[in-house]
C-alpha positions as CSV (number, residue, x, y, z in Angstrom):
1,M,7.5,9.2,-18.1
2,A,9.8,6.7,-19.2
3,K,10.4,3.8,-17.0
4,I,12.7,4.4,-14.3
5,L,14.6,1.3,-15.3
6,N,14.3,-2.0,-17.4
7,D,11.9,-4.6,-15.1
8,N,12.9,-7.5,-17.7
9,M,14.2,-10.2,-14.7
10,A,12.6,-13.2,-13.4
11,P,9.3,-12.7,-11.9
12,T,10.0,-14.6,-8.7
13,F,13.5,-14.3,-8.2
14,D,13.5,-13.6,-3.9
15,L,16.6,-12.2,-3.6
16,F,16.8,-12.7,0.4
17,A,16.3,-16.4,-0.3
18,A,19.3,-16.1,-2.6
19,I,21.4,-14.6,0.5
20,Q,20.5,-17.2,3.0
21,E,21.2,-19.9,0.6
22,A,24.5,-18.5,-0.4
23,G,25.4,-17.9,3.4
24,R,24.0,-21.5,4.4
25,P,27.9,-22.9,4.2
26,F,29.1,-20.5,6.8
27,V,26.0,-20.5,9.3
28,A,27.4,-23.7,11.4
29,L,30.4,-21.3,11.8
30,H,29.1,-17.8,12.2
31,K,25.3,-18.1,12.9
32,P,24.7,-15.3,10.9
33,D,21.4,-13.2,10.8
34,W,21.6,-11.3,7.7
35,E,17.9,-9.7,8.6
36,R,19.4,-8.7,12.3
37,E,22.5,-7.6,10.8
38,G,20.5,-4.9,8.2
39,L,22.2,-6.8,5.4
40,G,19.0,-7.3,3.7
41,S,17.8,-3.3,4.2
42,F,21.2,-2.4,3.4
43,L,20.8,-4.4,-0.2
44,F,17.2,-2.5,-0.5
45,D,18.8,0.8,0.3
46,R,21.3,0.7,-2.3
47,R,18.4,-0.4,-4.5
48,L,16.5,2.9,-3.5
49,H,19.3,4.9,-4.1
50,L,19.7,3.1,-8.1
51,Y,16.2,4.2,-8.2
52,S,16.7,7.7,-7.0
53,V,19.6,8.4,-9.7
54,R,17.6,6.8,-12.3
55,G,15.0,9.2,-11.7
56,A,12.5,8.3,-9.3
57,Q,11.2,11.0,-7.1
58,P,11.5,10.8,-2.9
59,D,7.7,10.7,-2.9
60,V,7.7,7.5,-4.8
61,L,10.8,5.9,-2.6
62,R,8.9,6.6,0.5
63,V,6.0,4.5,-0.4
64,V,8.4,2.1,-2.1
65,A,9.9,1.6,1.1
66,S,6.8,1.1,3.4
67,K,6.0,-1.8,1.7
68,P,8.5,-4.3,3.3
69,S,6.8,-7.5,1.5
70,D,8.6,-6.2,-1.3
71,W,12.0,-6.1,-0.1
72,G,13.0,-9.4,-1.1
73,Y,11.7,-9.2,-4.9
74,P,13.7,-6.4,-7.1
75,R,11.1,-6.9,-9.9
76,S,8.1,-6.0,-7.9
77,S,9.3,-3.2,-6.3
78,L,11.1,-2.0,-9.6
79,K,7.1,-2.6,-11.2
80,L,5.8,-0.5,-8.5
81,V,8.5,2.9,-8.6
82,N,7.3,2.9,-12.3
83,A,3.8,2.6,-11.8
84,L,3.8,5.3,-9.2
85,S,6.1,7.4,-11.0
86,H,3.6,7.4,-14.0
87,E,0.7,8.1,-11.1
88,R,2.4,10.9,-9.2
89,A,1.7,14.1,-11.5
90,S,-2.1,12.4,-11.8
91,A,-4.5,15.2,-9.9
92,E,-7.1,12.2,-9.5
93,F,-4.3,9.8,-7.6
94,Q,-3.1,12.9,-5.5
95,A,-6.5,13.2,-4.4
96,V,-6.7,9.5,-3.3
97,A,-3.5,9.7,-1.2
98,G,-4.6,12.7,0.2
99,L,-8.0,10.5,1.4
100,F,-6.1,7.9,2.2
101,K,-4.0,10.4,4.6
102,R,-7.2,10.6,6.5
103,V,-8.0,6.9,6.8
104,K,-4.9,6.2,8.0
105,N,-4.9,9.0,10.7
106,I,-8.5,8.0,12.1
107,T,-7.6,4.4,12.1
108,K,-4.1,4.8,13.7
109,G,-3.8,2.1,16.4
110,M,-6.7,-0.1,15.0
111,D,-6.0,-3.8,14.6
112,G,-7.2,-4.8,11.0
113,S,-6.9,-8.7,12.0
114,N,-10.7,-9.2,12.4
115,G,-12.0,-7.0,9.6
116,D,-14.7,-9.5,8.5
117,L,-16.1,-7.1,5.9
118,P,-19.8,-8.4,5.2
119,A,-20.4,-8.2,9.1
120,I,-19.2,-4.8,9.2
121,R,-21.5,-4.0,6.4
122,R,-24.6,-5.6,8.2
123,A,-23.8,-3.0,11.1
124,L,-23.9,0.1,8.7
125,K,-26.6,2.3,7.9
126,E,-25.8,5.5,5.6
127,P,-26.1,4.8,2.1
128,A,-22.1,6.3,1.8
129,E,-21.1,3.8,4.0
130,I,-22.7,0.9,2.7
131,E,-21.5,2.2,-1.0
132,L,-18.3,2.3,0.4
133,A,-18.0,-1.1,1.8
134,D,-19.4,-2.5,-1.5
135,E,-17.1,-1.0,-3.8
136,L,-14.4,-2.1,-1.2
137,Q,-15.8,-5.7,-1.3
138,K,-16.1,-5.6,-5.2
139,R,-12.7,-4.1,-5.5
140,R,-10.2,-5.5,-3.3
141,D,-9.6,-8.9,-4.6
142,V,-8.9,-7.4,-8.1
143,I,-6.5,-5.1,-6.3
144,R,-4.8,-8.1,-4.9
145,E,-4.7,-10.2,-7.7
146,A,-3.4,-7.4,-10.0
147,V,-0.4,-6.8,-7.7
148,D,0.4,-10.6,-7.1
149,K,0.9,-10.3,-10.9
150,G,2.9,-7.5,-10.7
151,Q,0.1,-5.6,-12.3
152,Y,0.3,-2.3,-10.9
153,A,-1.2,0.0,-13.2
154,A,-4.4,-2.1,-13.4
155,A,-4.3,-2.2,-9.7
156,I,-4.0,1.9,-9.3
157,K,-7.0,1.8,-11.9
158,E,-8.9,0.2,-9.4
159,L,-7.4,2.1,-6.4
160,S,-8.4,5.3,-8.1
161,A,-12.1,4.1,-8.1
162,F,-12.2,4.9,-4.7
163,H,-12.3,8.5,-4.5
164,S,-15.8,9.4,-5.0
165,P,-17.0,6.9,-2.4
166,V,-14.1,7.4,0.2
167,D,-14.8,11.3,-0.4
168,R,-18.8,11.0,-0.4
169,F,-18.2,8.9,2.9
170,F,-16.3,11.6,4.9
171,T,-18.7,14.1,3.5
172,D,-21.9,12.4,4.9
173,V,-20.7,10.0,7.6
174,L,-20.1,10.7,10.9
175,V,-17.4,7.8,12.0
176,M,-17.2,8.7,15.9
177,A,-20.8,8.3,16.6
178,D,-22.2,7.6,19.5
179,D,-23.6,4.4,18.9
180,E,-21.0,2.3,19.8
181,G,-21.6,-0.5,17.5
182,L,-21.8,2.0,14.3
183,K,-18.8,3.5,15.2
184,R,-16.8,0.1,15.4
185,A,-17.9,-0.5,12.3
186,R,-17.4,2.7,10.4
187,L,-13.9,2.2,12.1
188,G,-13.9,-1.4,11.2
189,L,-14.4,-0.5,7.5
190,L,-12.0,2.0,7.4
191,T,-9.5,0.1,9.0
192,V,-10.2,-2.9,6.0
193,L,-9.2,-0.1,3.6
194,R,-6.2,0.9,5.1
195,D,-5.0,-2.3,5.2
196,T,-5.9,-3.1,1.8
197,V,-4.0,-0.1,0.4
198,M,-0.9,-0.4,2.9
199,D,-0.8,-4.4,1.5
200,S,-1.2,-3.8,-1.9
201,F,0.8,-0.2,-2.6
202,G,2.7,0.7,0.7
203,D,1.9,4.0,2.4
204,I,0.5,6.2,-0.4
205,S,0.0,9.4,1.8
206,E,3.6,10.2,0.7
207,M,2.3,10.9,-2.7
208,A,-0.5,13.3,-1.4
209,A,-0.5,17.2,-2.3
210,E,1.5,19.4,0.5
211,T,-1.9,20.6,1.1
212,E,-3.3,17.6,1.6
213,K,-0.4,16.2,3.8
214,Q,-0.7,19.2,6.0
215,A,-4.8,18.8,6.5
C-alpha cells in the first residue's frame, strides 16, 4: 500500500512546544492554556482528518488517536499511520490485535506502575507463562527502541512475534488461579504486556477482526 502521506519532515519537531512558544508573548495578558482550551486536540483532529482524506481507515485512526504521546509529533504519528495501514490486512496482525483485546479486558483497572518483570517471572510456574515472560523481556526494549526511532515497521514485526506465546498462554494457563500470589503474577505479566503495547502503538485492539472484537 502506498504511504498515506510523505513523512519527510523534521524528526524532532514538537508541534505543541511550537504552539506554546508562539503564544508566549500573550501569556501575561491572557494566560492561555491551549491544552485545556482544546487547541492541541483540535489540531490533532485536523491531522486525523487529513490522514482520513488521504486514505487512512477508521480503525487505524482510532489506534493513532489512542496514543497521546504522539499528538505533538506529526512525523511520529504519520509513521505510525503508515505502518498500521500497511499491516491492517495482515491476518497475523489482526490475530495479535484480537489477543491484545483479551489482554486489555482481563487487566482492566490494573495499575502497571509496579510491573517488575523479573520478579513476576520468578513467581510463575507453567511453561507457557514463563515463555511469554521471556519473550516480553527479550522484545519490549527492542520494540521501544524501534518506536523511539520511528521505525514502526520493525516494531510491529517484533510485536507480531507475540502471537504464538500469548495464544499458548491463554490456552494453557488459568489466569484467575486460586493461589493469590500466582494470580497476581499472571495478571502482572499481562499488565506489563498491555502497557508495552499501549505505550508503543496505542490500542491495537481497534484493528482486530470483527469476530475477535465481539469475543
